[in-house]
N, C-alpha and C positions, 0 to 999 in steps of 0.2 A: 503492501499500502504506498509506495516512493511518491508514484507521481504527483504532481501539480500540476492540478490540471484547473481551466478556467472555463462556467457554466456561459450559457446565455444572457443571464445578468452580469457578466463579468467580475464573477465573485470566485473565488479558488474552492475548490475541493480536491478531495485528497482521492483515489484513484481507487480501479484503476481504470485503465481510459475506455475499454470497452462499453462500460455501463454509462458513457457519456452520450450517447443517443438519446438512449431511453430518460436519463434523468432530463435532459432539453426538450423532451418533447414534455416532459411533466413541466418546468418550469412555462415554458410556452402556450402550450395546450390548456393547464388549469386555467389558466388569466382569459381565454379566450373562446373558454366552452366547449372545443375542441375533442372529441373520443380520444384521441391522439395522447393525453394525458395518461390515459390507461400504460400505456406503453413500457411505463416504469415498473412496472409488477414483475413483467420477463424480463427485464434488465437485472431487477431483483435477484431472481432467481436464479438467473445465468450466472450473478455474480456478486455471490452472498457477502461478501467483502467489499463491496462498493456500501458507504455509509448514508450519503446521499440518496442512492435509488431506493433503499432499501426504509431509508425514516419516510420518502414521500409516497411509498407504499402504504407502509403504514401508516398515514394520514387517509389515504383514497380507501383505507379499509373502514377507518373513521368516520367518513363522510358514505358511508351504506345508512347510517342512521336508522341504526338497529340493534336491539341490546346483546346481540351477538358478534357486533364489531370491533370491542375488544379483544375476543378470541381470536378474530382473525387476523388485528391487526401486531397482536403482541408477539407471534414471531419474527417478524421483521422487525421490531424494534431488539428483540432479542440476540441476534445476529449481533446489530451495531455494539450491545454492548458488549460482546465480546472481542470488539476489535480496539487494535491498540492505532496512535497516531492520527484521532480526528481531530479538526481544526476547533477554532475555539466558534466559529458556526453553527458547524455539526453539531457539537456539543450542546448546545442551547437550541437547537431546533429537537434532538432526542428529548431533553428534560419537557420541551414542549407538549409532545409528540406522547411522552409517558404521562404526563397530566392529565392530557383529554383521555386515555386511555383510562383514569381512574375518575374520571370526571370531576374532574377539581376545574371546573373552568374559570375562576376565578385565578387560580394558577397561569393556566395556561394562559391566559388577557396581560396578568404582570411578565410572564416571560415574554410574549410576543411584542408588547409594548420596546420592552427592554431589546428585542433583537432588531425591530425594526428599527431604531433609532442607531444600531449599530452596523445596519447596512439596509439604507434606505432606499436601491437602487433593485432590492430583489423581492420584485413585485409578487413572486409565487407566496409569498411569504407575509407580505402585507395583505391579500387577497383572505388567505386562513384568520389572520387574526380579526378582519373586518368580518366576516364571516362570522365569529364568534361575537366581538360586541354588539351585531344583529340581534342574534339569538337573544343575547343580556339585555336586549332594548336600551340599550347606549347607543344612542344616536350622535351625540355629542363625541364618544370616541371616534367613532366613524369616520366622523371627520376630520379627528384631530389626526389622525392615522393617516389619512388619505392625501391631508394638504402637509404634511411633513416628509411625504413622499415625490409631492410635485419639483422640485428642485432637482432631484436626480434623474427623473424622468418624464422630462419636460417635452420629450419630440415622441411620446411609447402612449397613443391612443386609453389603454386599460387605466391608466394611471388617474387620466380625467373622467373617464367614467365614474370610479369607485367615487372618485371628489362628489362630481355630480351628484349621484345617489345621500353619498355625507350630506351633501347640501339640501335633499329633496325628505327625507328624514328630520331633519333639522328646518321643515319649515320655510328653509330658503328657498324660493322658488325658481324667481330668476337667477339665482346665484345658480341653481342647479342646470338650468335650461343652458346658460353659459357655457358651463363647463362639459355638458355633454355635446354641445357643437364645437369645441373646440377641439376633442377627442374623435368624433367624427370629420373633420377637417383633417385631421391627421390619416385617419381610416374610416371609411364610407362603410363599411361593413362592421364595427365593433358592435357587437350585440349589446351589448351592457350598455350603452349608450341610447340603443333605442331603446332599452328598457327603462331606461331614466325618461327620458322622453315621453313615454307612457304615461309614468307616476307624474312626471310634470302636469299631464294635460287633464288626468285625471283628478287632480287636484285643481286645477283650475276651471275646469268644467268646460273646457273648448277640447268636447269627445272625438267631434268629427274633425278636427284638425288634428288631434292625436290618432284620427283610425286612419285618415290618409299617410300620415309619416310612418303607420308601421305595417300598413299594405304596402307602402312603397319598399319598404324594406324585407318582406318575408323573405325574398327569396334565397336571399343570402344567410338563414339560418336554417337550412334543408340538413346539413353537414354537420351540425354542432350536437352536444349531447341532448340528451332527452331533457334533461332538466330545464336549459338554455330556450330549446326550441318549443316546448310543449309550453314552457311559462310566458313566452314573449306571446303565444298564441294568446293564451287566458285573457292576455290583457287586451286584445283586440274583442275576442269576445264581450270583456269588459263595457266594451264601447261599443259595441255592438247593441248588448242591453239598455246602456244609457240611449240609445237612439231608437228605440223601439224595435229593432230587426232580431225578435227573438230566434225566430227561424234559422239565421244564420249565426246566432251564439252557438247552439244546439248544433248543428252542424259542424262548426269549429270544433266542438265538445267529441263528438262523433270521429273528427279526422283527423285532426289536429294535438285536441288532449288527453286526451285516454287511449290504448292501447299499445301507444309507444314502444314505453318502459314499464308494464303497470305493478311490477312488486318493486318500485323506488318507490321509498317513501317521495317527494317534492312530487314526481303526478298522482300519487293518489289523494295528497289533500288538495291540488289543484281541481281533480275530477269534483271530489266533495265539494269545495268550497261551490264551483263552476253549476253545480247540479242545485246544490241548494237555492243560487243566487236566480236561475231559470226557472225552480217550482215557485218560489216568490216573487217571480215575473208574473205566474200564474200560466205558464209550461206545464204542459204531463210530459214527464220524463218517462212514462211507461214502465221497462221493466230494467230502466240503465242501473240504480240502486242494487238494483240484487247482481248484477254484475262483476260490479265490485266488493260482492262480500269474501268471495275466496281470497283475495287480497287486505282488505280490512281486518278479518278473522285473524289473519297472521300476527299480528297487532295487537291483539287483546291482551299483551304483556307489556306493554312499549310506553314508559311513562319517563324517558332518558329527557324531553323535550316538552315541556308545558305547551306552547304554540301546536305543536303535530299531534300530541295526543287527544288534544281537545277535538281537532278536526275527526281523527280517525273513530273517535264515539260517536260524535254525529255522526258519520257515513252508518257507525254501526245500527245503530239508533233509527236510520231511517230506513235500511233493509229490513228491519226485525230483527235483527240477530239474537240470538241466546246468549252473547259474549258481552253484550251491551251493560248488562248491570254488572258480569264478572270485573272488566275494566272501569266501569265507574268505582267499584267497591276497593280496584288496587287505586286507582286518582285519592280517595278517600284515605286509605293508608300512608299517603305520602303525607299530611296533614300532621301526621304522627312520628314516621320514619322514615323519610323519602330516601331514593333508591340515589339521589343527589341532593348532599348533605345542606347546600345552600336555599335549594329550593323550599323547604320547610314554612317558611311564611306565604310564599309565595302561591302555596298551593291551597294553606290553609284561608287566607284572607281573598285569594280571587278564583285561583284553580276549582275549589272543590263547588262553589257557589256558581260557576262558570258553568262547568261539569251538570250540576244538578239544574238548571236552566236550558242549556241545549239539550238535554233527553227531553225535558219536560216538551220544549218544544215540537221536536221532532215525534212526540208521542201523543200531541195533540193538547196537553195540556197548557194552556195558552197563559191561564192566569199566575201558573206554578212559575212560569216562563219569569213574566215580567217582574215576580215575589223575588224571583235567583238574580235576575239579571241586572235590573234597575239599580240596587245598592251599588253592584260594582263597575257598575260603564265606566266610570273616567278610572278606571285603576287597570282594566283590562288590558293597556299597550305594555304593562309590566311583563306579561307574556312571553314580548318578542313578536317576530312578523313584521311586517310592512306595514303602513297606513292601510292600503288598498287591500291587501289581504284580511286584515283584523276589520275591518268593515262587516265582516263577513256576521260578526257577533251583534255588531251593533243594526245590521239589514234584521237577525232574527230577533231580536228586542224589538225593532217597529214592527214587524209581521204580528208578531205577539199581542202587541197593543191593540193594533186594529181588528187582529180577532177577537180578543176578549173587551172590545167596545173602551180602551181606555182614549176617549177622543182628542182630549185637548194635550194630553202628553205625545200624542201622534203627530198632532197640529204640529207642535214646537220642532222635534223631529223632521218634522219634514219640510219645513220652512225654511231650515238650516240647510236640506239636504238640497235645496235648490240652487244655491250658490257651486256648487261641485253639478246639478242634473240639473243644468237649467231648459235643456231643452227634453227631459225624459216623459214618455206618453204616460209610462206608469205610473211617477210621479205624480205629475198633473192631478191623472185620476184618481189616484190615493188621496190628494190634496181636496179635491171636489167632495170628493164621496165624505172626508173628514169634515169642512166646511157644512156641507149638508147635516151631517147629524149635530154639529153643535148650531147650529141655524145661521151660522154667517154668511151675508148675501157676497 
């Protein structure tokens, strides 16, 4: 392991040289959402004495976002622990992935911040740490990390996309748009910039403009990994619903959002949230909930990330799965003895009432849904996810209020939603119905 090599970030790696192609495929492919990032797995198996190939492989397995991810990941990090001569960056990355395997997310972020400061041109590292800040609902840290990497990566589109998303999650919409366009001036096909603009136009209520931008960019997503492909199409579907074309949104669900990689966590929650939105837009989704069932039932013991878990739960409840009760019981246990220790208070104060509320909504008990969801509405951001993704829970609460006849609280929500859905036929219909019930002319 004596070779001194340089990866595509311009950073030194310890050998062997044969692993470098796989390492560089990860470095470049990971930030670009390209499937070639997974080539590092073969490189790690071919070169078990390559620190970075094995560290990156350990990280990729953790992105599986399943309870068995650590058992898949640990053999790769154990290989690295047996090696001598690691440089300081490799030692830091090894410590980060080991903390991740233990679900010590605070430690992951702390290590990640230190490494990002020491190696600002390591874009794949920045992407990993921003992912963890996102899951921790720390938009300020997302933005801080990305801005700190800007000067070292000024000519690289992904850093500007990460800045754009950090700005958008921090409610700096104009700056988010500017950064996204900076990324696109470098690479017109930068998918995370398209994604950031989807959020920008959803936040502004300029849904027709957003739809035009994404539709004109969609051809460039066809060779991306399933998350980026399905998620950007998910955003198009949201614009279609907002503009009243629910048939187009349903077709996107069938052709672009579900079935690409159905065993993947992000594809599953995208499907759950889009089906839920379609139903609340008065679309008959037929047997589509049932088609999710085999995949969601494999998640009935998965409470690692509250944001993901709650959507698995809702999908199970909508599909009338017998595993709904067991996952709900497991969620309640997290308030006493959580799998992720720092999540105890989060589950107790937010996760459990949200879980009870969304199950009640799925089962048609709208009064209970309102009772459970309304008191924690302002705290749901703590579970992670983006504004657009968490809007699912806001829509469930609104739907429950309308169905339970809570007209005044529904009116306030609907009038507020007009700011980002100004042209939504469904919203105007609901608002007119609410005014009628309240005898408002």
